[in-house]
C-alpha positions in Angstrom: -8.2 -20.8 15.2 -4.7 -19.5 15.2 -3.9 -15.8 15.2 -0.6 -13.8 15.2 -0.9 -11.4 18.1 1.2 -8.3 17.8 2.9 -6.8 20.9 5.8 -5.2 19.1 8.0 -5.8 16.1 10.1 -8.3 18.0 7.2 -9.9 19.9 4.5 -11.4 17.7 2.9 -14.5 19.3 0.9 -17.3 17.7 -2.1 -17.6 19.9 -5.5 -19.4 19.9 -8.9 -17.6 19.5 -12.4 -18.8 18.8 -13.5 -18.7 15.2 -15.7 -15.5 15.1 -19.5 -15.9 15.0 -21.3 -14.0 12.3 -24.7 -12.3 12.2 -27.3 -12.6 9.4 -25.7 -9.7 7.6 -22.0 -10.8 7.8 -19.5 -13.1 6.2 -16.9 -15.5 7.5 -13.8 -15.6 5.4 -11.0 -18.2 5.5 -7.8 -16.3 5.0 -5.5 -17.9 2.5 -2.9 -15.2 2.0 -2.1 -12.0 4.0 0.6 -9.5 3.2 2.7 -7.7 5.8 2.5 -4.0 5.1 5.2 -1.5 6.0 2.6 0.2 8.2 2.3 -3.0 10.2 5.8 -2.5 11.6 5.4 1.2 12.5 6.0 0.6 16.2 5.3 4.3 17.1 1.8 3.8 15.8 1.1 0.1 16.6 2.4 -0.3 20.1 -0.1 2.1 21.7 -2.9 -0.2 20.4 -1.2 -3.5 21.2 -1.9 -6.3 21.7 -3.9 -6.8 18.5 -4.1 -8.8 15.4 -2.8 -6.8 12.4 -3.1 -7.5 8.7 -5.2 -5.8 6.1 -3.8 -7.1 2.7 -5.8 -10.3 2.5 -7.3 -12.8 0.1 -9.4 -15.8 1.0 -12.6 -17.9 0.6 -16.1 -17.3 1.9 -16.9 -20.2 4.2 -20.0 -19.0 5.9 -22.7 -16.5 4.9 -25.4 -14.7 6.8 -28.9 -15.4 5.6 -29.5 -11.8 4.6 -26.4 -11.7 2.3 -27.4 -12.1 -1.3 -24.3 -10.7 -3.2 -22.0 -13.6 -2.3 -22.0 -17.3 -1.8 -20.0 -19.9 0.1 -16.9 -20.7 -1.9 -16.4 -17.3 -3.5 -12.8 -16.2 -3.6 -12.6 -12.6 -2.3 -10.5 -9.7 -1.3 -11.9 -7.7 1.7 -10.8 -4.2 2.5 -10.6 -3.4 6.2 -11.6 0.3 6.0 -14.7 1.4 4.1 -16.3 4.9 3.7 -19.9 5.9 4.5 -20.5 7.1 0.9 -22.8 9.8 2.2 -20.8 12.6 3.9 -19.5 15.6 2.1 -16.1 14.1 1.7 -17.4 10.9 0.0 -19.7 12.9 -2.2 -16.6 14.9 -3.4 -14.5 11.8 -4.1 -12.5 12.3 -0.9 -13.5 9.0 0.6 -10.3 8.4 2.5 -11.0 11.5 4.7 -14.3 10.1 5.7 -14.7 9.5 9.5 -16.4 6.1 8.8 -13.4 4.9 6.8 -11.1 5.6 9.7 -13.2 3.6 12.2 -14.3 0.5 10.2 -12.4 -2.8 10.1 -12.8 -6.5 9.9 -12.2 -8.8 12.9 -9.8 -9.8 14.3 -7.2 -8.9 11.5 -5.6 -10.4 8.5 -3.1 -12.5 10.4 -5.8 -14.9 11.5 -7.1 -18.1 10.0 -10.7 -16.7 9.8 -12.2 -13.2 9.5 -15.5 -11.8 10.5 -16.6 -9.3 7.8 -19.1 -6.7 9.2 -22.2 -5.7 7.3 -20.8 -2.4 6.0 -17.7 -4.2 4.7 -19.8 -6.8 3.1 -21.8 -4.0 1.3 -18.9 -2.0 0.0 -15.6 -3.6 0.9 -15.8 -7.2 -0.4 -14.6 -7.9 -4.0 -14.6 -11.1 -5.9 -11.2 -12.3 -7.1 -11.2 -12.8 -10.8 -10.4 -16.4 -11.9 -7.2 -15.0 -13.5 -5.9 -13.8 -10.1 -4.1 -15.8 -7.5 -4.5 -15.4 -3.7 -1.0 -14.0 -3.6 -1.9 -11.4 -6.2 -5.0 -10.6 -4.2 -2.8 -9.4 -1.3 -1.6 -6.6 -3.6 -5.0 -5.1 -4.2 -5.0 -2.9 -1.2 -1.5 -1.5 -1.5 -1.9 -1.0 -5.2 -5.2 0.8 -4.7 -3.3 3.3 -2.5 -0.9 3.9 -5.3 -3.7 4.2 -7.9 -5.4 6.9 -5.7 -2.1 8.8 -5.4 -1.7 8.9 -9.2 -5.3 10.2 -9.5 -4.7 12.8 -6.9 -1.7 14.2 -8.6 -3.4 14.1 -12.1 -0.7 12.0 -13.6 0.0 12.3 -17.3 1.8 9.8 -19.5 5.0 10.8 -21.4 6.2 12.7 -18.4 9.3 12.2 -16.2 8.8 10.6 -12.8 11.1 10.5 -9.7 10.3 8.0 -6.9 12.1 8.8 -3.7 12.5 5.6 -1.7 12.4 2.1 -3.3 10.7 0.1 -0.6 7.5 -1.8 -1.3 5.5 1.4 -1.8 8.2 2.8 -4.0 8.3 -0.2 -6.2 4.5 -0.2 -6.8 4.7 3.5 -7.7 7.5 2.6 -10.2 5.4 -0.2 -11.7 2.3 2.0 -12.0 4.3 4.9 -13.6 5.7 2.3 -16.1 2.3 0.8 -16.8 0.8 4.3 -17.4 3.4 5.4 -19.9 5.9 7.5 -18.0 8.7 8.7 -20.4 11.5 8.2 -17.9 11.5 6.9 -14.3 14.1 7.7 -11.8 14.3 6.0 -8.4 16.4 6.6 -5.3 17.3 4.7 -2.1 20.3 4.4 0.2 20.2 0.6 0.0 21.9 -1.0 -3.1 19.7 -4.0 -2.9 16.6 -1.9 -3.2 18.2 0.1 -6.1 18.7 -3.1 -8.0 15.1 -4.1 -7.4 13.9 -0.7 -8.5 15.9 -1.1 -11.8 14.5 -4.6 -12.2 10.9 -3.4 -11.6 11.0 -0.6 -14.2 13.1 2.3 -13.2 15.2 3.6 -16.1 17.8 5.2 -13.8 18.6 4.5 -10.1 20.4 7.0 -7.9 21.9 6.5 -4.5 20.0 9.0 -2.2 23.3 10.2 -0.8 24.2 11.7 -4.2 23.1 14.9 -5.9 19.8 13.7 -7.2 18.9 16.8 -9.2 22.2 16.9 -11.1 21.9 13.1 -11.9 18.4 13.7 -13.3 19.4 16.7 -15.4 22.3 14.7 -16.9 19.9 12.0 -18.1 16.9 14.2 -18.9 18.2 17.0 -21.2 18.9 19.4 -18.3 15.3 19.1 -17.1 14.1 17.9 -13.7 11.2 15.5 -12.9 7.7 16.4 -13.8 6.3 14.2 -11.0 8.1 13.5 -7.8 6.6 10.8 -5.5 7.9 10.8 -1.9 8.0 7.2 -0.6 10.4 7.9 2.2 9.2 10.0 5.1 12.4 11.6 6.1 13.5 15.2 6.2 16.3 14.8 3.6 13.9 13.3 1.1 11.5 16.2 1.5 14.3 18.6 0.6 15.3 16.5 -2.4 11.7 16.4 -3.6 11.5 20.2 -3.8 14.9 20.5 -5.4 14.3 17.7 -8.0 10.9 18.8 -9.3 10.7 20.7 -12.5 9.1 24.2 -12.5 5.4 23.7 -12.8 5.8 20.1 -11.7 4.0 18.1 -9.0 5.1 16.5 -5.7 3.0 13.7 -4.2 3.5 13.2 -0.5 2.9 9.4 -0.4 4.9 8.6 2.7 4.5 10.1 6.2 6.7 11.0 9.1 5.9 10.3 12.8 3.3 12.7 14.2 4.8 16.0 15.5 7.7 16.0 13.1 8.1 19.4 11.6 10.1 19.8 8.4 11.2 23.2 7.2 11.2 23.8 3.5 12.0 26.7 1.2 8.6 28.3 0.6 10.1 30.8 -1.8 11.3 28.0 -4.1 7.9 26.3 -4.0 6.3 29.6 -4.9 8.9 30.6 -7.5 8.9 27.2 -9.3 5.0 27.1 -9.1 5.1 23.6 -7.7 1.9 21.7 -7.0 2.0 19.7 -3.8 -0.6 17.1 -2.9 -0.9 14.3 -0.4 -2.7 10.9 -0.4 -3.8 8.3 2.0 -5.2 4.8 1.5 -7.6 3.8 -1.3 -11.3 3.5 -1.8 -13.8 1.8 -4.0 -12.9 3.0 -7.5 -9.2 2.7 -6.6 -9.7 -0.9 -5.6 -11.6 -1.7 -8.8 -8.8 -0.2 -10.9 -6.1 -2.1 -8.9 -8.0 -5.4 -9.6 -8.2 -4.5 -13.3 -4.5 -3.8 -13.5 -3.5 -7.0 -11.8 -6.0 -9.1 -13.6 -4.9 -7.9 -17.1 -1.2 -8.4 -16.1 -0.6 -4.8 -17.2 1.0 -4.5 -13.8 2.8 -7.6 -12.6 3.1 -7.9 -8.8 4.3 -11.4 -8.0 7.9 -10.6 -8.9 8.3 -8.5 -5.7 7.3 -11.4 -3.4 10.4 -12.2 -1.4 9.0 -14.6 1.2 5.9 -16.8 1.8 5.7 -18.0 5.3 3.3 -20.3 7.3 1.4 -18.9 10.3 4.0 -20.1 12.8 6.7 -18.0 11.1 4.7 -14.7 11.2 7.2 -13.4 13.9 10.0 -14.0 11.4 8.0 -12.2 8.8 7.6 -9.1 10.9 11.3 -9.0 11.7 12.1 -9.3 8.0 9.8 -6.3 7.1 11.0 -4.2 10.1 14.7 -4.8 9.2 14.0 -3.8 5.6 17.2 -5.4 4.3 16.8 -8.4 2.0 13.0 -8.8 2.0 10.4 -7.0 0.0 6.8 -8.3 0.0 6.3 -10.9 2.8 3.1 -13.0 2.6 1.8 -15.0 5.5 -0.2 -18.2 4.7 -2.5 -18.6 7.8 -3.7 -22.1 6.8 -0.2 -23.6 6.7 
């Protein structure tokens, strides 16, 4: 089979590997669609593990099944999540599945940018989900990233009829905008330094878009009866955006740290202002079972449309081009690889 082997963002090679063998407790999945995530092009994180086959936003068909597997059958259309929790540790028992050590060590083989996947027993048990008949393979590639957003909204105890500010209008930012809209936010503000992304943010549901170089707090007040944002979602892991988040959140409001910086980056912030404004600050990482189920429901019902953010669909041989498009972050948004083409 063909795989896209990652060496760095500018060196992704189409190579040959044997189709994985499966045990009696595993599945073999034929990958039909695989999305390139923004995290796939984080060179500071990926290069130290290279070469490897990346890809974790997948949808495909079960083509082979271990004799002990009873929940699924050959021909089932599925989404498979690469990381799964143990469901037994103190974190999992307190709905903190994404802190679980098991979740950080599990994965399928070799990766989503391959024509076939070996799904380990633990992923078969709690990381494989049937695609509803109403959902396309392309839509299936959004289940994982949307689940991350769903978890973020749960973590910050989101309430409808509140004002939301999304800092950074990349792929993650757009999904946060879409979910805020679907869940009844009263007003949605979005920022970015790129005009193309600001246009997309407006198209995807933001009521007001602001160039991140402007005075964001003043712009929000002008459109929001002199009030700031009740919920601020940071989707840009840069120092300036952290400062803007604290400035732009309303007293008593909540900041969700959705994006991250490189390890070791220290960002000073005005602790007095955080204390004085009584700001709640929370962070989120990944998604787990209930988040995935909710993401599937949202996409299936069309309450949250995702296909309008697909900018490119490329065959396997053009995976290197796809990585460059996502790394450049200019005119692309969601890039989907079709390994069978």
